MARVO-694601 format. One line per field, with one value per residue (C-alpha): residue number from 1; x, y, z. Coordinates in nm, 3 decimals, padded with zeros to 5 digits. Example, Ala and Ser with C-alpha at 12.3 -4.5 7.8 and 13.67 -1.06 7.14 Angstrom:
2
nr = 1	2
u = 01.230	01.367
v = -00.450	-00.106
w = 00.780	00.714
END
This chain:
194
nr = 1	2	3	4	5	6	7	8	9	10	11	12	13	14	15	16	17	18	19	20	21	22	23	24	25	26	27	28	29	30	31	32	33	34	35	36	37	38	39	40	41	42	43	44	45	46	47	48	49	50	51	52	53	54	55	56	57	58	59	60	61	62	63	64	65	66	67	68	69	70	71	72	73	74	75	76	77	78	79	80	81	82	83	84	85	86	87	88	89	90	91	92	93	94	95	96	97	98	99	100	101	102	103	104	105	106	107	108	109	110	111	112	113	114	115	116	117	118	119	120	121	122	123	124	125	126	127	128	129	130	131	132	133	134	135	136	137	138	139	140	141	142	143	144	145	146	147	148	149	150	151	152	153	154	155	156	157	158	159	160	161	162	163	164	165	166	167	168	169	170	171	172	173	174	175	176	177	178	179	180	181	182	183	184	185	186	187	188	189	190	191	192	193	194
u = 00.773	00.801	00.599	00.839	01.141	00.981	00.918	01.271	01.417	01.215	01.327	01.691	01.647	01.474	01.756	02.021	01.822	01.808	02.172	02.300	02.091	02.229	02.584	02.535	02.388	02.678	02.934	02.761	02.749	03.122	03.187	02.984	03.187	03.513	03.622	03.850	03.894	04.161	04.157	04.004	04.015	03.869	04.090	03.890	04.035	03.808	03.921	03.874	03.547	03.504	03.549	03.297	03.020	03.047	03.048	02.754	02.554	02.629	02.529	02.206	02.129	02.175	01.963	01.696	01.686	01.632	01.358	01.178	01.222	01.069	00.798	00.844	00.631	00.647	01.018	01.000	01.005	01.308	01.505	01.406	01.544	01.865	01.904	01.857	02.108	02.358	02.314	02.359	02.663	02.810	02.755	02.912	03.205	03.262	03.270	03.489	03.738	03.800	04.114	04.081	04.353	04.233	04.391	04.400	04.544	04.504	04.185	04.228	03.895	03.617	03.462	03.783	03.926	04.262	04.305	04.285	04.626	04.664	04.959	05.129	05.160	05.352	05.723	05.845	05.744	05.887	05.763	05.781	05.716	05.464	05.343	05.023	05.126	05.317	05.282	05.348	05.461	05.393	05.555	05.364	05.340	05.025	04.887	04.961	05.231	05.605	05.782	05.894	05.557	05.333	05.522	05.301	05.298	05.030	05.052	04.867	04.858	04.820	04.723	04.939	04.657	04.644	05.018	05.112	04.826	04.899	05.275	05.206	04.985	05.226	05.516	05.332	05.217	05.525	05.848	05.907	05.827	06.043	06.336	06.318	06.356	06.703	06.989	07.232	07.595	07.792	08.168	08.237	08.614	08.558	08.312	08.550	08.837	08.641
v = -01.331	-01.556	-01.302	-01.021	-01.232	-01.316	-00.950	-00.857	-01.133	-01.011	-00.651	-00.763	-00.953	-00.650	-00.418	-00.654	-00.687	-00.310	-00.263	-00.531	-00.383	-00.036	-00.173	-00.349	-00.032	00.173	-00.073	-00.073	00.307	00.319	00.082	00.302	00.606	00.454	00.616	00.484	00.135	-00.041	-00.379	-00.546	-00.890	-01.088	-01.090	-01.276	-01.561	-01.836	-01.872	-01.499	-01.477	-01.330	-01.613	-01.540	-01.404	-01.699	-01.958	-01.786	-01.768	-02.134	-02.247	-02.046	-02.168	-02.528	-02.482	-02.305	-02.595	-02.835	-02.610	-02.589	-02.962	-03.047	-02.783	-02.609	-02.315	-02.141	-02.052	-01.946	-01.571	-01.611	-01.801	-01.549	-01.275	-01.473	-01.543	-01.172	-01.074	-01.329	-01.215	-00.849	-00.931	-01.133	-00.850	-00.586	-00.811	-00.918	-00.563	-00.442	-00.726	-00.672	-00.482	-00.207	-00.039	00.290	00.577	00.766	00.502	00.175	00.086	-00.204	-00.162	00.056	00.110	00.224	00.553	00.492	00.189	00.404	00.535	00.789	00.726	01.055	00.946	00.629	00.672	00.330	-00.033	-00.383	-00.706	-01.043	-01.362	-01.591	-01.940	-01.816	-01.467	-01.159	-00.949	-00.579	-00.371	-00.003	00.258	00.583	00.906	01.027	01.366	01.663	01.479	01.483	01.203	01.037	01.060	00.980	00.686	00.383	00.055	-00.118	-00.487	-00.598	-00.960	-00.995	-01.338	-01.472	-01.423	-01.048	-00.988	-00.869	-00.619	-00.484	-00.467	-00.265	-00.015	00.016	00.068	00.335	00.517	00.486	00.385	00.720	00.916	00.698	00.694	01.074	01.106	00.954	01.166	01.295	01.184	01.447	01.465	01.561	01.602	01.861	02.053	02.055	02.181	02.490
w = 00.226	-00.080	-00.279	-00.186	-00.281	-00.617	-00.691	-00.583	-00.805	-01.105	-01.046	-01.038	-01.367	-01.519	-01.410	-01.555	-01.877	-01.919	-01.820	-02.060	-02.341	-02.278	-02.269	-02.604	-02.758	-02.619	-02.764	-03.101	-03.110	-03.029	-03.318	-03.553	-03.443	-03.564	-03.885	-04.157	-04.012	-04.217	-04.045	-03.739	-03.585	-03.298	-02.990	-02.728	-02.518	-02.656	-03.020	-03.068	-02.878	-02.527	-02.276	-02.001	-02.219	-02.460	-02.180	-02.008	-02.331	-02.411	-02.060	-02.066	-02.417	-02.307	-01.998	-02.202	-02.448	-02.154	-02.012	-02.351	-02.411	-02.070	-02.132	-01.797	-01.904	-01.566	-01.613	-01.979	-01.903	-01.676	-01.941	-02.211	-01.987	-01.924	-02.297	-02.367	-02.096	-02.227	-02.587	-02.502	-02.285	-02.571	-02.823	-02.604	-02.506	-02.863	-02.994	-02.707	-02.743	-03.115	-03.218	-03.477	-03.680	-03.826	-04.018	-03.689	-03.456	-03.274	-03.084	-02.844	-02.666	-02.813	-02.469	-02.299	-02.429	-02.259	-02.488	-02.800	-02.912	-03.193	-03.429	-03.337	-02.970	-03.051	-02.990	-03.104	-03.123	-03.105	-03.262	-03.083	-03.275	-03.104	-03.206	-03.376	-03.480	-03.370	-03.058	-03.096	-02.802	-02.872	-02.648	-02.643	-02.452	-02.284	-02.378	-02.150	-01.951	-01.962	-02.143	-01.819	-01.640	-01.936	-02.086	-02.140	-02.332	-02.534	-02.621	-02.932	-03.049	-03.427	-03.565	-03.846	-04.099	-04.030	-03.979	-04.332	-04.348	-03.998	-04.071	-04.384	-04.198	-03.903	-04.141	-04.335	-04.022	-03.799	-03.971	-04.140	-03.825	-03.599	-03.838	-03.866	-03.487	-03.470	-03.345	-03.608	-03.598	-03.409	-03.410	-03.047	-03.101	-03.375	-03.157	-02.861	-03.078	-03.190
END
């Protein structure tokens, strides 16, 4: 029975190793597909890094150091697999949690197409000052839906160090379009008299 459990455990580790590698490759390919990136920044919860992947990698790294220091050679392969899984998870999480501003739009998560908003879909935006930067709230319409059904919002936190560059890009891409959509002044009394 112990032999079967050992084989099952190794198969599970092998599957997770392959899956984490494929996820990291997928994330890296999505990053390479981005064109005309003007600015990007880290947006993870742990000082810009992804929280769970960073904590997992740090924990496994610490445990691996203890294992190598105590020379427990029988568990080396397992810790190499865990280090690999943690590294691949970190890479994919890091790339997915970065924000990208491109000539074509805003990418909040490279692995989630619904978090990529082209400039032409953005209807308006609002800036909120936060302690360490500015939070943008973009209102946009979804493709192939009516304005009322397809109305969505995207929050994007911009650190103070990136604010001027992001503000410049957003102004260039949106301010002229949004200002041009305002309603003209109409004299209702004159229209009613005619």
